[in-house]
C-alpha positions in Angstrom: 150.6 115.9 59.0 149.7 114.3 55.7 148.7 110.9 54.6 151.6 110.7 52.2 154.1 111.1 55.0 152.3 108.5 57.1 152.4 106.0 54.3 156.0 106.7 53.6 156.9 106.0 57.3 154.9 102.7 57.2 156.7 101.6 54.0 160.1 102.5 55.4 159.4 100.6 58.7 158.1 97.6 56.7 161.3 97.7 54.6 163.6 97.8 57.6 161.7 94.9 59.4 161.6 92.7 56.2 165.3 93.3 55.6 166.2 92.5 59.2 164.1 89.3 59.2 165.7 87.9 56.1 169.1 86.6 56.9 171.8 87.5 54.5 169.5 89.5 52.2 170.4 92.6 50.4 168.3 95.7 49.5 167.7 94.1 46.1 165.8 91.2 47.7 162.6 90.6 45.8 160.6 90.3 49.0 161.2 94.0 49.8 161.5 95.4 46.3 158.0 96.8 46.2 158.3 98.3 49.7 161.6 100.1 48.9 160.1 101.3 45.5 157.0 102.6 47.3 159.2 104.4 49.8 161.1 106.1 47.0 158.0 107.0 45.0 156.2 108.4 48.1 159.3 110.4 49.1 159.3 112.0 45.6 155.6 112.7 45.9 156.1 114.3 49.3 158.8 116.5 47.9 156.8 117.6 44.9 153.8 118.4 47.1 155.8 120.3 49.7 157.6 122.4 47.0 154.3 123.2 45.2 152.5 124.1 48.4 155.3 126.4 49.6 155.5 128.0 46.2 151.8 128.6 46.1 151.8 130.1 49.6 154.5 132.6 48.8 153.0 133.5 45.5 149.5 134.0 47.0 151.0 136.1 49.8 152.8 138.1 47.1 149.6 138.8 45.2 147.8 139.9 48.4 150.6 142.5 49.2 150.0 146.1 48.2 151.4 147.2 44.9 153.4 149.8 46.7 156.0 147.3 47.7 159.0 147.2 45.3 160.2 143.9 46.7 158.2 141.8 44.3 161.3 140.7 42.4 162.8 139.6 45.7 159.8 137.4 46.4 159.9 136.0 42.9 163.6 135.2 43.4 162.6 133.3 46.5 159.9 131.4 44.7 162.3 130.4 41.9 164.9 129.4 44.5 162.4 127.0 46.2 161.3 125.6 42.9 164.8 125.0 41.7 165.9 123.5 45.0 162.9 121.1 44.8 163.7 120.2 41.3 167.3 119.4 42.2 166.3 117.2 45.2 163.5 115.5 43.2 166.0 114.8 40.3 168.5 113.2 42.7 165.7 111.1 44.2 164.6 110.0 40.7 168.2 109.0 39.9 168.4 107.1 43.1 165.1 105.3 42.3 166.2 104.4 38.8 169.6 103.1 39.9 167.9 101.0 42.5 165.4 99.6 40.0 168.3 98.8 37.7 170.0 97.0 40.7 173.0 99.2 40.6 174.5 99.8 44.0 174.9 103.5 43.5 172.6 104.9 46.2 
């Protein structure tokens, strides 16, 4: 368990509590703006870190494998699949963060 995920959970809980305590407030309430922004940013950081670590692990295992295996291209396809999936998810999280900061109710 990493520190980034712990901090993300704390920011998320603080956001929920602050929003629940302010009667009639919206997610764009200035009192919780920094908490929601922090949650988004930490979520993106967690995703980037996880994608990088998984990719590095597969790539290092691939380099340790014997050169006899002809499945290297299959592993590289897997590495690219993970990187592309992480890029798509991170891009959508960035779009959600940007629309939130622009106070657009698009999330």
